C-alpha atoms as one frame of an Amber mdcrd trajectory, in Angstrom:
protein
  24.339  -0.561-167.647  25.046  -0.165-171.489  22.919  -1.770-173.823  26.050
  -4.406-175.331  26.717  -5.396-171.541  23.078  -5.928-170.955  22.610  -8.557
-173.684  25.897  -9.927-172.448  24.519 -10.562-168.965  20.797 -11.867-170.531
  23.062 -14.233-173.071  25.090 -15.674-170.140  21.676 -16.150-168.307  20.393
 -18.128-170.794  23.478 -19.997-170.982  23.121 -20.911-167.510  19.781 -21.692
-167.748  20.468 -24.287-170.799  23.221 -25.956-168.698  20.994 -26.336-165.736
  18.050 -27.412-167.357  20.487 -30.003-169.495  21.778 -31.392-166.528  18.290
 -31.690-164.591  17.025 -33.615-167.569  19.552 -35.898-167.951  19.366 -36.634
-164.398  15.901 -37.417-165.141  16.616 -39.689-167.977  18.345 -42.321-166.046
  16.725 -45.305-165.547  13.647 -44.158-167.727  13.305 -46.144-171.002  11.132
 -44.040-172.845  12.069 -39.931-172.669   9.983 -37.776-174.612  12.881 -35.093
-175.404  16.596 -35.177-175.189  18.435 -33.303-172.654  19.310 -30.600-175.254
  15.752 -30.001-176.013  15.038 -29.285-172.390  18.087 -26.875-172.257  16.815
 -24.999-175.491  13.574 -24.758-173.813  14.669 -22.733-170.437  17.517 -21.110
-172.486  14.841 -19.355-175.093  12.385 -18.479-172.291  15.477 -16.834-170.611
  16.318 -14.938-173.754  13.738 -14.079-176.004  11.463 -12.321-173.496  13.880
  -9.928-172.165  15.283  -9.177-175.895  11.565  -8.634-176.850  11.039  -6.220
-174.051  14.425  -4.118-174.752  13.115  -3.864-178.523   9.707  -2.384-177.567
  11.464  -0.356-174.879  14.163   1.368-177.269  11.110   2.468-179.021   8.936
   3.728-176.501  11.796   5.192-174.181  12.799   8.213-176.012   9.322   9.785
-175.758   9.359   8.812-171.967  12.698  10.856-171.670  11.724  13.618-173.418
   8.247  13.785-171.823  10.387  13.843-168.243  12.586  16.637-169.389   9.592
  18.448-170.522   8.705  18.546-166.642  12.222  20.308-165.852  11.613  23.912
-164.933  13.748  25.273-167.633  11.661  23.462-170.437   8.977  26.305-169.963
  11.115  28.173-171.775  11.048  26.063-174.770   9.383  28.005-177.727   6.056
  26.490-179.002   5.830  23.228-180.958   7.259  23.321-183.946  10.855  22.870
-186.070  12.626  25.056-183.292  11.491  23.193-180.279  12.533  19.796-181.985
  15.654  20.990-182.674  16.869  22.529-179.225  15.951  19.120-177.720  17.597
  17.361-180.122  20.464  19.222-179.763  20.404  18.761-175.874  19.726  14.958
-176.158  23.123  14.958-178.521  24.716  16.721-175.600  23.495  14.635-172.853
  24.753  11.495-175.051  28.478  12.865-175.780  27.737  13.196-179.360  27.886
  16.662-179.491  30.454  19.181-177.692  29.232  22.393-177.974  25.653  23.971
-177.627  24.416  26.265-180.390  21.234  27.247-178.138  21.788  28.114-174.507
  18.962  26.565-173.635  20.059  22.915-175.075  23.177  23.172-172.827  20.746
  23.865-169.643  18.419  20.742-170.789  21.404  18.813-171.304  21.918  17.467
-167.518  17.914  16.910-167.335  18.266  14.633-170.474  21.138  12.587-168.914
  19.474  12.246-165.671  16.192  10.833-167.170  17.884   8.806-169.752  19.960
   7.020-166.968  16.982   6.595-164.891  15.069   4.619-167.607  18.199   2.679
-168.240  18.534   1.155-164.998  14.224   0.568-165.198  14.647  -1.011-168.115
  17.917  -3.145-166.718  15.833  -4.205-163.911  12.955  -5.437-165.808  14.849
  -7.144-168.312  16.595  -9.054-165.779  13.624  -9.862-163.712  12.109 -11.103
-167.322  14.929 -13.334-167.701  15.121 -14.687-164.305  11.299 -15.093-164.427
  11.231 -17.068-167.953  13.973 -19.099-166.639  12.673 -19.937-163.498   8.968
 -20.549-164.811  10.760 -22.799-167.692  13.016 -24.841-165.272  10.240 -25.805
-162.792   8.066 -27.533-165.980  11.172 -29.890-166.872  10.243 -33.463-165.716
  10.387 -36.674-167.759   6.953 -36.584-169.475   7.229 -32.744-170.554   7.528
 -32.575-174.316  10.345 -29.953-174.718  10.994 -30.572-177.966   7.670 -29.752
-179.423   7.787 -26.456-177.386  10.929 -25.363-178.532   9.828 -26.224-182.371
   6.852 -23.923-181.738   8.896 -21.319-180.334  11.316 -21.167-183.323   8.309
 -21.199-185.789   6.942 -18.325-183.979  10.338 -16.668-184.104  10.579 -17.366
-187.828   7.404 -16.320-188.410   7.853 -12.927-186.943  11.060 -12.687-188.824
   8.932 -13.090-192.111   6.490 -10.566-190.916   8.922  -7.695-190.561   9.623
  -7.685-194.274   5.866  -7.745-194.653   5.284  -5.074-192.313   7.904  -2.797
-193.276   6.597  -2.901-197.069   3.385  -2.170-195.643   4.538   0.814-193.828
   6.328   2.073-196.678   3.522   1.786-199.304   0.965   3.308-196.524   3.413
   6.510-195.864   3.747   7.028-199.587  -0.377   6.884-199.893  -0.525   9.138
-197.084   2.101  11.792-197.957   0.788  11.460-201.670  -2.596  11.932-200.565
  -1.752  15.085-198.824   0.475  16.388-202.263  -2.875  15.703-204.597  -5.149
  17.565-202.114  -2.940  20.479-203.205  -1.918  19.891-206.723  -4.654  18.208
-209.276  -3.462  14.751-210.275  -3.950  15.505-213.994  -1.435  18.607-213.530
   1.038  16.316-212.085   0.825  13.217-214.343   0.278  14.938-217.409   1.710
  18.288-217.028   4.809  19.608-219.093   6.227  22.152-216.976   8.676  21.003
-213.600   9.892  24.036-211.860   9.395  23.358-207.973  11.839  26.447-207.315
   9.099  28.688-208.108   5.438  27.456-207.126   2.570  29.929-207.246   0.357
  29.267-204.264  -2.741  30.299-206.386  -2.203  27.027-208.916   0.609  24.999
-207.576   0.143  22.440-210.531   1.355  24.795-213.118   4.762  24.461-212.282
   4.886  20.498-211.394   3.884  18.637-214.098   5.929  15.548-213.799   5.887
  14.336-217.824   9.638  15.694-218.288  10.646  13.685-215.248   8.864  10.393
-216.595  10.445  10.990-220.193  13.928  11.378-218.701  13.657   8.510-216.264
  12.305   6.544-219.600  14.943   7.899-221.917  18.078   7.390-219.830  16.779
   4.215-217.996  14.716   2.084-220.778  16.362   3.528-223.969  20.118   4.408
-223.500  20.674   2.127-220.828  18.826  -1.131-222.558  20.730  -0.196-225.536
  23.847  -1.051-224.075  22.893  -3.692-221.542  20.878  -5.907-224.035  23.054
  -6.577-226.769  25.985  -6.991-224.589  24.331  -8.903-222.195  22.485 -10.976
-224.500  25.889 -11.875-226.461  27.944 -12.281-223.431  25.117 -15.157-222.524
  25.177 -16.551-226.035  28.938 -17.141-225.881  29.161 -18.266-222.583  26.581
 -20.802-222.960  27.065 -22.001-226.495  30.525 -20.965-227.473  32.729 -20.964
-224.571  34.559 -23.814-223.109  33.603 -25.056-219.542  37.420 -23.243-218.405
  36.495 -20.381-219.970  32.954 -20.010-218.711  34.295 -20.691-214.989  36.574
 -17.778-215.208  34.212 -15.266-217.596  31.046 -15.663-215.761  32.282 -14.653
-212.537  34.213 -11.673-213.514  31.162 -10.547-215.588  29.099 -11.017-212.470
  31.686  -8.900-210.561  29.943  -5.625-212.068  26.726  -6.309-210.203  28.917
  -6.236-206.824  30.144  -2.596-207.578  28.557   0.122-205.657  26.434   2.482
-207.622  28.616   5.628-205.881  31.507   4.185-208.159  30.017   4.066-211.119
  28.553   7.387-210.424  32.159   8.757-209.833  32.793   6.993-213.281  30.187
   8.369-215.023  30.806  12.237-214.091  34.538  12.151-214.191  35.415  10.112
-216.872  32.381   9.237-219.075  30.508  12.785-218.879  33.720  14.542-220.118
  34.444  12.085-222.878  30.730  12.724-224.280  30.778  16.178-224.188  34.013
  16.086-226.219  32.659  13.613-228.770  29.714  15.607-229.241  32.163  19.018
-229.807  33.892  16.929-232.259  30.855  15.916-233.713  29.663  19.600-234.135
  26.933  19.183-231.645  26.159  22.405-230.240  25.448  22.805-226.290  26.384
  19.333-225.535  26.015  19.164-221.807  28.700  17.667-219.397  25.653  16.132
-217.619  24.020  14.601-220.525  21.408  11.693-220.774  23.844   9.508-222.648
  26.688   9.740-220.088  24.360   8.434-217.529  22.709   6.076-219.525  25.803
   4.316-221.050  27.301   3.958-217.260  23.785   2.705-216.175  23.940   0.172
-219.232  26.973  -1.155-218.127  26.044  -1.605-214.646  23.020  -3.960-215.396
  24.631  -5.910-218.205  25.088  -8.736-215.448  21.116  -8.652-214.991  20.348
  -9.058-218.571  23.014 -11.858-218.785  22.347 -13.826-216.099  18.467 -14.137
-216.931  19.642 -14.800-220.527  22.176 -17.381-219.507  19.613 -19.372-217.219
  16.917 -19.281-219.988  19.363 -20.492-222.549  20.672 -23.145-220.243  16.807
 -24.202-219.611  16.231 -25.353-223.002  16.145 -28.762-223.591  19.192 -30.237
-225.065  17.112 -32.309-227.519  15.918 -29.094-229.365  19.762 -27.990-230.024
  20.915 -31.348-230.930  17.730 -31.883-233.459  18.337 -28.624-235.212  22.341
 -29.675-235.559  21.238 -33.016-236.449  19.163 -31.469-239.659  22.309 -29.883
-240.731  21.887 -26.214-239.305  24.901 -24.559-238.494  25.469 -23.468-234.964
  24.621 -19.926-235.333  21.446 -20.790-237.352  20.538 -22.966-234.266  20.892
 -20.284-232.156  19.116 -17.888-233.751  16.037 -20.069-235.399  15.927 -22.430
-232.101  17.844 -21.594-228.875  16.752 -17.752-228.832  13.104 -18.178-229.583
  12.804 -20.833-227.342  14.285 -18.893-224.531  12.559 -15.479-225.438  10.136
 -15.701-222.418  13.024 -15.915-219.850  15.024 -13.172-221.674  12.200 -10.622
-221.969  11.650 -11.397-218.434  15.158 -10.379-217.529  15.254  -7.329-219.222
  11.955  -6.293-217.972  13.649  -6.671-214.441  16.710  -5.009-215.795  14.407
  -2.055-216.878  12.489  -1.935-213.704  16.478  -1.684-212.044  17.619   0.989
-214.012  14.503   3.436-213.929  14.814   3.050-210.038  18.715   3.916-210.043
  19.804   6.743-207.901  23.364   7.218-207.282  24.386   7.425-211.000  21.819
  10.062-212.190  22.383  12.105-209.163  26.138  12.497-209.764  26.193  12.093
-213.800  22.755  13.387-214.888  21.276  17.073-214.820  18.695  18.550-212.328
  16.977  20.479-215.451  13.595  18.909-216.618  13.655  19.008-220.433  11.619
  16.951-222.992  14.265  16.152-225.673  15.143  13.322-227.510  18.948  14.672
-227.958  21.511  12.114-225.973  23.650  15.011-225.665  21.460  17.468-224.025
  20.845  17.601-220.412  17.916  15.442-218.965  16.719  14.342-215.456  15.229
  11.317-213.876  12.401  10.605-210.926  14.799   9.512-208.489  17.214  12.556
-209.272  14.129  14.912-208.504  13.245  12.999-205.490  16.920  13.679-203.945
  16.841  17.301-204.668  13.152  17.953-203.503  14.392  16.109-200.030  17.429
  17.960-199.509  17.259  21.589-198.413  15.589  23.849-196.445  12.011  23.674
-197.511   9.000  23.109-195.251   7.839  19.737-194.892   4.153  20.699-195.427
   5.139  22.481-199.017   4.101  21.297-202.104   7.936  20.979-203.187   8.745
  18.456-200.565   5.139  16.476-200.899   5.948  16.397-204.575   8.846  13.937
-203.947   6.501  11.663-201.942   3.956  11.664-205.308   6.813  11.008-207.441
   7.920   7.930-205.217   4.639   6.691-205.465   4.466   6.806-209.182   8.074
   5.208-209.393   6.707   2.534-206.940   3.783   1.391-208.789   5.558   1.635
-212.227   8.495  -0.837-211.193   6.032  -3.091-209.103   3.882  -3.689-212.460
   7.775  -4.226-214.179   8.519  -6.761-211.980   5.217  -8.466-211.823   4.959
  -8.483-215.493   8.494  -9.785-215.564   7.971 -12.553-213.076   4.604 -13.796
-214.712   6.758 -14.148-218.050   9.582 -16.248-216.356   6.950 -18.460-214.613
   5.002 -19.239-217.673   8.612 -20.036-219.501   9.725 -22.209-216.322   6.480
 -23.882-216.697   6.807 -24.664-220.373  10.169 -26.531-219.875  10.362 -27.912
-216.483
């Protein structure tokens, strides 16, 4: 039975349990003055018991069954022809699985075609086992909960506890995912730093992972040019665009625009935040980059690159204007009206009030928004992949080529390099460094915003 059909059957079983339990509880309720729970609570109690255990079982089964199917296939006589454990063995087994599941129509390796029927048979067998066990759990859970229904049974409390448990599990998923990401980064980065000294990586000025000397791998893996390119594009050029335009737009919308104008302009401005970054990347690569190169040529700049830091930074700045504008807008709106009215009553003009009263009062919130925008900018990938260069250089020339940490992570993890090589492991070291930097920026920004909100709330 397919997964969708099995889930539908389990859902139907839960619906039947809900109807039966509700009708039974309603029959018990007749003639009883005090009833601990409503019939609907009893229905949901039985439905949850018939639904949750099989779904949890299927989720766990989906994670462990591929290994069980592979182990079953390895007992096939033809599996003795497989090469030793390694990339080639995994590729053959993956191709056999794709053939068995109908995701491929031809075998590159003849042995994969031989093992495909074994994969199909093993998968079919374990699918039926999963179907039987899931239905058994559904029936058992429904029957167990149904026999407990009686006038004095607290179904409402039980249902609330089950729902609270499900909400707790849902909240733990995000926490466990974060822990898993951090753990994987730390483990792989630790393997990298076991090969390359930390000092060579963090303070080296030469980045050329294409040619790595096994005797001194750290000589070509100095990440300072990547850090500089990330800072130059994301925190200098992009912020030079985003901060003025974002702040001025927030000032106009909060202090000058009429309510009708604000109702139209603010949503239009925030649409920029919803544009996919790949669209920004195409715009940067096909429109902005050639225009920047032509501008540099007219200005007499020699060796202007079509993959310049300026092109990527300009488009990135446009992308994060809504982040700066939204935070500045909220900060200016949070300033008490009494401060503005008092300044105007003392004879100050509106512009003087904005410069000398509103902006200083809203400055912590604006700074927090800028820091959040910087963390968003230095973590951007698609724009720099499509518009920035892959050449690591230490230059302050905005028309020259520059690269970023995220661009190099993409380059390092795409290709045919061995996973255990310093070149590939360097991507995890870069990812860990970027993670730490953005985490610190977010912590500082949130602490600034929190202090600001405490001052005016």
